[in-house]
N, C-alpha and C positions, 0 to 999 in steps of 0.2 A: 783368445786373448782376454783378459778378465778387465772390468773396468779401473781397478786400481791400474794397471800397469799400462791402459791408454794414456790415463789421468797424466801420470808420470812423462809424458811425451807432450803437457800443455804448456804452454807462457802461463804465465800468472793472471794476463789478461784473457784470456783463452779460457783459463780456468775456473775465473770469477764469471765470464758468460756463459759458461757450460752449468755451473751450480744455478744462475738467475733462469736460461732454460728447463732445467729440471724440476726446479722450486716452480714456476708457473705449469708446466705441465703436471705435475703429481699434484698441485693442492688448486690448483683453480681450474684443470681440466683442460687446457688448450695452449700451447704454446703463443710466446710475445710476438708482436709484429716486428718488423726491421724498424720502425721507427721508435717503437718503447725501448726494442735494444737499445739504439743510439742514447733515448733521453735517460736511459739509465746509468751509461758509461760515459756519456759525453761524447757523442761521436756525430759530428755533423754529418760527415757522407753518408747515403746507404752505401755507398759502394764499400766503406769503408766496415762496415757491420757486415756485408755479405762476404768480404777475404776473410772474416773471422768464423763465419757462418761454412766456410768452405774447407778452410783449415780444421774444424771441427768434425766436418762430413769425414774429411778425407784419413781423419786417425778414427775413423770407428764408433765416433760418439752418438753422432747426429745422424737422421736422412729427411730428406726432404722433399715434398709432392709438388712439380711447378704449378700444374693445374689448381690451388686451393690456396689462399692465404691461409698464416695461423698453422701450417702444415709441416711443421717441426715435428721430428718424432724421434726419441730415445731410441736407439737401437737395441741397448737392453732395456728391456719390457720393463715398468716401474715396478716396483718390487710392494705397493701397495696390495692388501688382501682387497679380492671382488664378492668375496665370501661374510652371509650375516648368519648370526645367529635366527634361525625360525623360532618365534613366541608361537606360533599358531593359526587359526581363520579364524576371521571375523565377519559378524554380519551386523547388521544395525539392531540393535534389540538383542540381542542373542546373546550367551555366556562364550567366552574365546573358547573356541576349540585346540585342545593344547596339543604340539606338533613333539612328534615322537624325541624323545632324548638324546641330547647332541644335535639334532638335524637341522643342519645348514644348507644356505642358497646362496649358490655363485651367480650371480647377475651377468656376468658374460655369458654363462648355461644358456639363461632365458632367451638370449638373442639367437641361440644357435651360433651352429659353426661357421668357420668363415675369419678374415681379417674384417675387424671393425673398425669404426673412426664414430665424430661426432661432430656438430655444428652446432653451435647456440644460437638460439632466437632471439632476433633483436626487439620485434615489436609484436603488438597483438594481430598482427592480419594472417593467422593461422587458427582465432580463439574457435573459429565455430566447429573447427574438428578437435578440440579441445587442447591446442598445443596453445603455450600463452609463451608471453616476454621472458628471457630468462632459461626457457628449457633447453635442453639439451636434445637434440633429436639423434640418434644411432641409426649410421648404416652399414650394413654389409657391402664392403668395397668391390666393387665387380663392372664392369663395363656393356655389361647385357642388362634386358630386361625384357618380359613378357607381358601384354597387353593386361592393363590393369593395376600392374606395380604403381605401387609411391616410389617415387625415385628421387634424390637428390640429383640435379644433371645442370650442367651448363648451358645456355644459350646462345648462338655466334660466339664460343669460345670463351665467354665473361660472364654472364650472367647467369648467376645461381638462382636454382629456383626449388620450390620442393612443389613435385606437380604429379598428378597420376598419369602412367602413358598409356599411351594407343598410335598405333600406325593406322594411316587409311590412305585413299589415292590421293593425297595431296602431299603425305610424306609421315610426320611424328605428329599428334595433335599430344600436349601437355595439358590436360585440364586439371584446374584449381581444383584444391584441396580445401579451400573455404569458397563462401558464398562472395556474390559480389563482382566477382572479374572474369575477363573472358578466356576462356580457352588458346594458346599458343598454338600456332601451325606452323613449322619451321621443319626444312632437313639439317639444318647445323644446331645437331645437340649430341653432347657427350655425358653418355652417362656415368656418372663419379660411384653410385652406388642405390642399392635397395634400403628402403624405409624399413626399420625392423623393431623401433621401441622410443619409447621417450620417457627422459629423466627427469623429475623437476626436484630441484630442493626449495624447501620451504625456509 
């Protein structure tokens, strides 16, 4: 069923909320929270917002992931292009090495195959790893990993961390990606994905 056909089944309020979700996902990079939706449309009750989201999900326009906040996704993949023209290669103090005519880079290909998602970093706690506030950390969504992989994970079902994953006799050890913090040792870890890249917008 096409998006236009799905949209024809919506109430005016559902359509407005869907367009709001779509705008945030395409132009900001991630969906709004329940509170943001409520503030935008004057819906005081979170349950009221959830009713609209469930309706959009039932009608095949969005999907939601229970373990992640802001995890509203469009069922129809975003139409924005992920490819940009390649101008060439650069090194400080050297001429620009021109690319082949018409060459483009698709940045989703840079991250490899798989189903991808991202999280936005809100502070500079990962600055020693070259990850700054405002950066988007790209993950390949999967629930398993190997020792030494950098992962996005939930500890005790709720605390989200970006850590390096190891196993030992005590269980899972999550080493910090940046200096100055202790490793987390726990048996209650849910891996959400492997870190495959960082995107920074200037």
